[in-house]
C-alpha positions in Angstrom: -5.9 52.9 3.1 -5.0 54.3 6.5 -1.8 56.1 7.1 1.1 53.8 7.4 4.9 53.7 7.5 5.0 51.9 4.2 5.1 53.3 0.7 2.9 51.2 -1.6 3.7 50.4 -5.3 0.0 49.7 -5.7 -3.0 49.3 -3.4 -5.8 46.7 -3.7 -8.9 45.7 -1.7 -7.7 42.1 -1.8 -4.3 40.4 -2.4 -4.5 36.7 -2.9 -1.4 34.5 -2.4 -1.4 31.4 -4.5 -3.2 30.5 -7.8 -4.5 27.0 -7.2 -8.2 26.4 -7.1 -8.7 28.2 -3.8 -6.8 31.3 -4.8 -8.3 31.6 -8.2 -11.8 31.0 -6.8 -11.3 33.8 -4.3 -9.8 36.2 -6.8 -12.6 35.7 -9.3 -15.4 36.2 -6.9 -13.8 39.1 -5.1 -13.4 40.8 -8.5 -17.0 39.9 -9.4 -18.0 41.8 -6.3 -16.3 44.8 -7.8 -13.3 44.7 -5.5 -9.8 45.4 -6.8 -7.7 42.2 -6.7 -4.1 41.2 -7.1 -3.2 37.5 -7.5 0.4 36.5 -6.7 1.9 33.2 -7.8 5.6 32.4 -7.2 5.8 29.8 -10.0 6.0 30.6 -13.7 2.5 29.2 -14.3 -0.8 29.3 -12.4 -2.6 26.3 -10.9 -0.5 24.8 -8.2 -1.3 21.2 -7.2 -4.9 21.8 -8.3 -3.7 21.4 -11.9 -3.2 17.7 -11.1 -6.7 17.1 -9.7 -9.6 15.5 -11.5 -12.8 16.5 -9.8 -14.4 18.0 -6.7 -16.9 17.0 -4.1 -20.5 18.3 -3.5 -23.6 17.2 -1.8 -27.3 17.5 -2.9 -26.0 19.2 -6.1 -28.2 19.5 -9.2 -25.6 17.5 -11.1 -26.2 14.6 -8.7 -30.0 15.1 -8.8 -30.2 14.8 -12.5 -28.3 11.6 -12.4 -30.4 10.1 -9.7 -27.6 10.2 -7.1 -28.5 11.0 -3.5 -25.9 12.1 -1.0 -27.4 14.2 1.6 -25.6 17.0 3.5 -26.4 15.3 6.7 -24.7 12.1 5.4 -21.7 14.0 4.3 -21.3 15.9 7.6 -21.5 12.7 9.6 -19.0 11.0 7.3 -16.5 13.7 7.7 -16.8 13.9 11.5 -16.8 10.1 12.0 -13.8 9.7 9.6 -11.9 12.3 11.6 -12.9 10.7 14.9 -14.6 14.1 15.6 -11.3 15.9 15.4 -12.5 18.0 12.5 -14.0 21.4 13.3 -17.8 20.9 13.0 -18.6 24.5 12.1 -16.1 24.5 9.3 -17.2 21.1 8.0 -20.8 22.2 8.0 -20.0 25.4 6.2 -18.3 23.5 3.4 -21.0 20.8 3.2 -23.8 23.4 3.1 -22.1 25.4 0.2 -20.3 22.8 -2.0 -23.4 22.4 -4.2 -23.4 26.1 -4.8 -19.8 25.8 -6.0 -21.0 23.4 -8.7 -23.6 25.9 -9.8 -21.2 28.8 -9.8 -18.5 26.9 -11.7 -21.0 25.9 -14.3 -23.2 29.0 -14.7 -20.6 31.7 -13.9 -17.4 30.2 -15.1 -18.5 27.9 -17.9 -17.6 24.4 -16.5 -19.4 21.4 -17.9 -19.8 18.4 -15.7 -19.5 15.0 -17.5 -19.7 12.6 -14.6 -20.5 12.2 -10.9 -18.9 9.0 -9.6 -16.6 7.5 -7.0 -12.9 6.8 -7.1 -12.6 3.2 -5.8 -15.5 0.8 -6.2 -13.8 -1.8 -4.0 -13.5 0.7 -1.1 -16.4 0.3 1.3 -18.5 3.3 2.3 -17.4 5.7 -0.5 -19.9 8.5 -1.2 -20.8 9.4 -4.8 -19.5 12.9 -4.7 -16.7 13.1 -7.3 -17.9 15.7 -9.8 -15.7 15.5 -12.9 -15.7 18.6 -15.1 -14.9 18.4 -18.8 -11.1 18.7 -19.1 -10.8 18.0 -15.3 -9.8 20.6 -12.8 -7.0 21.8 -15.1 -9.5 23.0 -17.6 -11.6 24.5 -14.8 -8.5 26.5 -13.7 -8.1 27.9 -17.2 -11.8 29.0 -17.2 -11.2 30.7 -13.8 -8.1 32.4 -15.0 -10.0 33.8 -18.0 -12.8 35.0 -15.8 -10.4 36.6 -13.4 -8.7 38.5 -16.3 -12.1 39.6 -17.7 -13.0 41.1 -14.3 -9.8 43.0 -13.9 -7.7 40.8 -11.6 -4.0 41.8 -11.8 -2.2 38.5 -12.1 1.5 38.3 -11.3 3.5 35.1 -11.8 7.1 34.5 -10.6 6.1 36.9 -7.8 6.5 35.3 -4.4 5.1 37.0 -1.4 7.7 37.4 1.4 5.8 38.9 4.2 2.2 39.8 5.3 2.3 43.3 6.7 0.2 44.2 9.7 -0.4 47.3 11.8 -2.2 47.4 15.1 -3.3 43.8 14.7 -4.7 44.4 11.2 -3.5 43.3 7.8 -2.4 46.2 5.7 -0.5 44.7 2.8 2.1 42.3 1.4 5.8 42.6 0.7 6.6 40.5 -2.4 9.5 40.1 -4.9 8.8 40.4 -8.6 10.1 38.3 -11.5 13.1 40.7 -11.8 14.0 40.3 -8.2 12.8 43.7 -7.2 10.8 44.3 -4.0 7.1 45.1 -4.5 5.0 46.6 -1.8 1.2 46.1 -2.2 -1.3 47.6 0.1 -4.4 45.6 0.9 -7.5 45.6 3.1 -7.5 41.8 3.1 -4.9 39.1 2.3 -6.0 35.6 1.4 -3.5 32.8 1.7 -3.9 29.7 -0.5 -0.3 28.6 -1.1 -1.0 24.9 -1.2 0.6 23.4 1.9 4.2 22.2 2.4 4.6 18.8 0.7 7.7 20.1 -1.2 9.4 21.3 2.0 11.2 18.3 3.6 12.2 20.2 6.7 8.6 21.4 7.3 7.2 18.0 6.5 9.5 16.4 9.0 8.5 18.9 11.6 4.8 18.3 11.3 4.2 14.8 10.0 4.5 11.9 12.4 7.3 10.2 10.6 10.4 12.2 9.4 10.4 11.1 5.8 10.5 14.4 4.0 13.6 13.7 2.1 12.3 10.4 0.9 8.9 11.7 -0.4 8.0 11.4 -4.0 6.0 14.6 -4.5 3.4 14.4 -7.2 2.0 17.9 -6.6 3.4 21.3 -7.3 7.1 21.9 -6.4 6.0 25.3 -5.2 4.2 24.0 -2.2 6.9 24.8 0.3 4.8 26.2 3.2 5.6 29.9 2.5 2.1 31.0 3.3 2.0 29.0 6.5 5.2 30.7 7.7 3.9 34.2 6.8 0.5 33.7 8.5 2.2 32.6 11.7 4.5 35.6 11.6 1.4 37.8 11.0 -0.3 36.5 14.2 -2.0 33.3 13.0 -1.8 30.0 14.7 -1.5 26.3 13.8 -4.5 24.0 13.6 -4.6 20.8 15.7 -4.7 18.9 12.4 -1.3 20.2 11.3 0.6 17.2 9.8 -2.4 15.7 7.9 -1.1 14.6 4.5 -2.5 12.7 1.5 0.1 10.0 0.9 0.0 7.0 -1.3 2.3 4.2 -2.5 4.2 5.2 -5.6 7.1 4.0 -7.8 10.0 6.4 -8.1 10.7 7.9 -11.5 7.3 6.8 -12.8 4.2 8.7 -13.9 0.6 8.4 -12.6 -0.3 6.7 -15.9 2.3 3.9 -15.5 1.0 0.3 -15.5 3.9 -0.9 -13.5 3.2 1.7 -10.9 -0.4 0.7 -10.8 0.5 -3.0 -10.6 2.6 -2.2 -7.5 -0.5 -0.7 -5.8 -2.7 -3.8 -6.2 -3.7 -5.6 -3.0 -1.9 -8.8 -3.6 1.4 -9.7 -1.9 3.5 -7.1 -0.2 6.7 -7.6 1.8 8.8 -5.1 3.7 12.5 -4.3 3.4 13.4 -7.6 5.2 11.2 -9.7 3.0 8.3 -10.2 5.6 4.7 -9.8 4.7 3.4 -7.1 7.1 -0.3 -6.3 6.5 -3.6 -7.2 4.8 -2.8 -5.7 1.5 -6.4 -4.5 0.9 -5.4 -1.4 2.9 -4.4 -0.4 -0.6 -8.1 0.0 -1.6 -7.8 3.2 0.4 -4.6 4.6 -1.0 -4.4 7.2 1.7 -4.4 4.6 4.4 -1.8 2.7 2.4 0.4 5.8 2.1 0.4 6.1 5.9 1.3 2.5 6.3 4.1 2.7 3.8 5.5 5.8 5.5 5.8 4.0 8.8 7.7 1.0 7.3 11.5 0.7 7.6 12.9 2.7 4.7 9.3 3.9 3.9 8.8 1.3 1.1 7.5 -2.1 0.3 8.1 -4.7 -2.5 5.1 -5.9 -4.4 6.0 -9.4 -5.4 4.0 -11.0 -8.3 4.4 -13.8 -10.7 3.6 -14.1 -14.4 0.2 -15.5 -13.8 -0.8 -12.4 -11.8 0.5 -10.2 -14.6 -1.7 -12.2 -17.0 -4.6 -11.6 -14.6 -4.0 -7.8 -14.6 -3.7 -7.8 -18.4 -6.8 -9.9 -19.2 -9.1 -9.2 -16.3 -8.0 -5.8 -15.1 -6.8 -4.2 -11.9 -8.5 -4.1 -8.5 -7.8 -0.5 -7.8 -6.9 2.4 -10.1 -5.4 5.8 -9.6 -8.0 8.4 -10.2 -8.8 8.8 -13.9 -5.1 8.2 -14.8 -5.5 4.5 -14.5 -9.2 3.6 -14.2 -10.6 1.1 -11.8 -10.9 -2.4 -13.5 -8.7 -1.2 -16.4 -6.8 -3.9 -18.2 -3.1 -3.2 -17.8 -2.3 -4.1 -21.4 1.1 -2.2 -21.3 2.2 -4.1 -18.2 4.2 -7.0 -19.7 6.3 -4.8 -21.9 6.7 -2.0 -19.4 7.6 -4.2 -16.4 10.2 -6.1 -18.5 11.8 -2.9 -19.5 11.7 -1.6 -15.9 13.5 -4.8 -14.8 16.2 -4.1 -17.3 16.7 -0.4 -16.7 15.4 0.4 -13.2 16.6 -0.4 -9.7 12.9 -0.2 -8.6 11.9 -3.4 -10.4 13.8 -6.7 -10.3 12.9 -10.0 -11.9 14.2 -13.6 -11.6 13.2 -17.2 -12.5 13.4 -18.3 -8.9 12.3 -16.8 -5.6 15.8 -17.2 -4.2 17.3 -15.2 -7.0 14.6 -12.6 -6.7 15.3 -12.2 -3.0 19.0 -11.6 -3.7 18.2 -8.9 -6.2 15.8 -7.3 -3.7 18.4 -7.4 -1.0 16.5 -9.7 1.4 17.2 -13.0 3.0 16.2 -15.8 0.5 15.0 -18.0 3.3 12.8 -15.4 4.7 11.2 -14.5 1.4 10.8 -18.2 0.4 9.0 -18.9 3.7 6.7 -15.9 3.3 5.8 -17.0 -0.3 5.2 -20.5 0.8 2.8 -19.4 3.6 1.1 -17.0 1.3 0.6 -19.6 -1.5 -1.0 -21.9 1.1 -3.4 -19.2 2.0 -4.2 -18.6 -1.7 -5.0 -22.3 -2.3 -7.0 -22.7 0.9 -8.8 -19.4 0.5 -8.1 -18.6 4.1 -5.5 -16.0 5.1 -5.1 -16.8 8.8 -2.2 -14.3 9.2 -3.9 -11.1 8.1 -7.5 -12.2 7.3 -7.5 -10.9 3.7 -10.6 -11.4 1.6 -10.0 -14.5 -0.6 -10.9 -12.4 -3.7 -7.5 -10.7 -3.5 -5.4 -13.8 -2.9 -3.2 -14.4 -5.9 -0.5 -17.1 -5.6 3.2 -16.4 -6.5 4.1 -19.6 -8.4 4.7 -19.0 -12.1 8.1 -17.8 -13.2 9.4 -15.3 -14.1 8.8 -13.5 -10.8 8.9 -9.7 -10.3 9.3 -7.3 -7.4 8.2 -3.7 -7.7 9.6 -1.2 -5.1 6.8 1.1 -3.9 7.8 4.1 -1.9 5.9 6.9 -0.3 4.3 9.5 -2.6 2.7 12.7 -1.5 0.0 14.6 -3.3 -0.7 17.4 -0.8 -0.6 18.3 2.8 -3.5 19.9 4.4 -4.8 21.1 7.8 -2.1 23.6 8.6 -3.6 26.8 9.9 -6.4 27.5 12.4 -9.4 29.3 10.8 -13.0 29.9 11.6 -16.0 29.0 9.4 -15.6 32.4 7.6 -12.0 31.3 6.5 -10.5 34.0 8.8 -7.1 33.1 10.3 -7.3 32.8 14.1 -4.6 33.8 16.6 -3.5 31.8 19.6 -6.5 33.1 21.6 -8.9 32.0 18.9 -9.6 35.5 17.7 -9.6 36.5 14.0 -6.6 38.3 12.7 -8.3 41.2 11.1 -8.1 41.1 7.3 -6.3 37.7 7.1 -7.9 34.7 5.5 -6.7 31.2 4.8 -8.2 28.8 2.1 -7.5 25.5 0.5 -4.7 23.2 1.7 -3.2 25.8 4.0 -6.4 25.8 6.0 -7.1 23.5 9.0 -10.2 22.0 10.4 -11.6 19.8 7.7 -9.7 16.6 8.7 -8.4 14.6 11.6 -5.2 12.5 11.0 -6.1 11.4 7.5 -7.7 12.8 4.3 -11.3 11.6 3.9 -10.9 9.4 0.8 -14.4 8.0 1.3 -15.7 11.5 0.2 -13.8 11.8 -3.1 -13.0 15.3 -4.3 -12.9 16.8 -0.9 -9.6 18.8 -1.3 -10.6 20.5 -4.5 -14.2 20.9 -3.3 -13.1 22.7 -0.2 -10.5 24.7 -2.1 -13.0 26.1 -4.6 -15.7 26.6 -1.9 -13.4 28.2 0.7 -12.1 30.5 -2.1 -15.5 32.1 -2.9 -16.7 32.0 0.7 -13.7 34.1 1.7 -14.4 36.5 -1.1 -18.0 36.9 0.0 -17.0 37.6 3.6 -14.3 40.1 2.6 -16.8 41.9 0.4 -19.4 42.1 3.1 -16.8 43.4 5.7 -15.3 46.0 3.4 -18.8 47.4 2.6 -19.6 47.4 6.3 -16.4 49.4 7.1 -14.9 46.5 9.1 -11.8 46.2 6.8 
């Protein structure tokens, strides 16, 4: 290290902030290069929001090839750029697309992952690419394998140790000021600092600042409570800059106080009959086949919620024939919702998020909407169901299920958040860029803190993108740091 005003408690080649897929991937491969590495995690456990993920995306991988699946890199690149309306950064997208298959190989051959399936998330969603590589035990197990490999290769891992400041001198990163589990200040010198702190979904103030609708306090956050934007703030203070895609979030309809495996929650996501807080139907409900689009729609509604209104015949359909749309591997596509009758009845008794009644008028009163409005909407919708023509919103007749058989139920679906992404401006080497577009020497950003992969919305037609980019950006940053340290640039 160069002479500095700071006194270091320890010095490393690389200090990584955040222990999700991006941070652990970076730490592992930096250590495999022979670099000294510290991994700092502010929560008591490792994993971040990646621990909730199931699989990750790749293109032209050997796992796809042996299953007879063809998704070319050219096709993936065009899909990302078209989906973003060409607001994504082409060089960064290309770097990910070109290297995602290598991530599959590394995770399998270096880390010990076993891939059980390559599939899609939503068969009813048009245009989805078969890119979702599902490792045995999901990404949670992959994270355990990464942690074990990190420890084998000498990574110093510190939990309950939040970074507080990225330290710079003459425009170059020189270390990190952190706070350990006992509340004591820790000063770590570093040639490079890599930020992978997972975005800001759990920071209502920051969410309101960057997302197009100020709903931060209403969000139901499914990801890590540690994702409060700390890394973003530190990078900006160290000379980095915001990406044009700041504000991009992966939202979805979700029932408050429920789990991702709930059959009532899954019923509320089905593309049948949705009304807003005033009792009016407001969209073609098949927007729910892309739950990211549906999340953006719900966020913009008055109160940021809708009611899914269904009758007993529709419940029977979901039990006997299965759903139209699942929620990842937690509730599979076409799964028969066998727990729904018992669960929804219990919810109606014990939760303000589900109401039931023997008449539409009574149901409306319990929902807090005008009975005449809801009755009129139900009547119009039932006519569309019987005629097979939805002249109001032009929904495919396949998804038209009448609301006629008592008892009736209404499920309140609010706005859930998995992750935010697209925060900080980087180049295709994962280096943080300043306001002039120049790299901040020694500062890297990976995973959901990084910008450039998306436009306004997460690309759900390429399933596994967030974790694919997290894992790939992690080792790409490690490779670049290693090369620059050995070249004397850091």
